[in-house]
N, C-alpha and C positions, 0 to 999 in steps of 0.2 A: 412298688408295684400296687395296682387298681384290686379293689375287693372283688372277691368271685360272686353273682349274684345268681348265676344259674346254671346247670349243668344238663346237656342236652346228650344223651344216651347214645352212640354210634354201632353200626353192625347190628349184631344177634345182642347187644347187652340190654340189661332191663335195669333201670333207676326205682330203687327202694329206698323205704324210710324204715328204719328198725324200731322196732316197738323194743319198751324196757319192760321188763319182768311185772312190774308193777301194771303196766296199762293189759294187761293178759289174764291177770288172775282169775279171771272170772271162766277163763277158757277150761277146758278139760285136759289140755296138756300142760302138765306141771312144770313150774320153774322154782329155783330153788332162791334165788337174791333178788329183791326187789329194785336196787339199783342197778342191775345190770342189765345188760340188753338181751332179750331173747332171742329164740330162733324164730320167730315170726316179724313180717313187715307188711308195710302198704306198700301196692305198686304205684309209682310216681309217673312214670313216664316210660316207651318201650323204643328200642332203636329201629330204624326201619327194615332190618332185615330177620327181626325176630318172626321165625314161623308160625302162621295161624295155627297148626296143629297143638300147639299150648294152651291156646284157648285163653289167653291171658288180657286182661284189661287193666286199665288204669283205674284203681279205687280199690281192687282185689286185696286182702289179707291172706298171705302166703307164709308158708312155712321154707324156711332154708335150709342148707344144708351144705357145707364145702368152705371153699375161700370166697371172699369179695372185695372188692378194693373199695376201701373206705375214705371219704373227706368230709368236711364240715365247710358249711357255708357259713360266712362272718356270723350271721344272726340267729342260726339255725338252734334250737333244744333238742334234737335228735341226729344221730348219727344218718348219714346217707351210705349207700352201698351201689356201686356198679355190680351185678351178677349175670352169668349165663343164665340163659333159661333152663338148662340142666340143673341147676343149683337150686331151683325152684322145686321142692318135691310135693306140695299139695297148695290147692287151694281151698282155703276156708270158708266154709258158706255161712253166714251169717243169717239171724234172723231178729 
């Protein structure tokens, strides 16, 4: 079987890359174990049916809650997930 090099979200799915707690330690949202994944992620891609009302854009840092569809690409160092827009609870504005 061939290796998977890319995932394109379909429908209203959002592709995100989860951040580890050690990546977000400067955030005011506190986490405990630095080796575990936090509830924060970076938006990598949007499915064609993600409603504009969510205001989501590639590159945004977001807070997740709920269930995700996890997967890993062959050369990844971070977990990727497909999530529904309703599972994204906030966009974090960085400066």
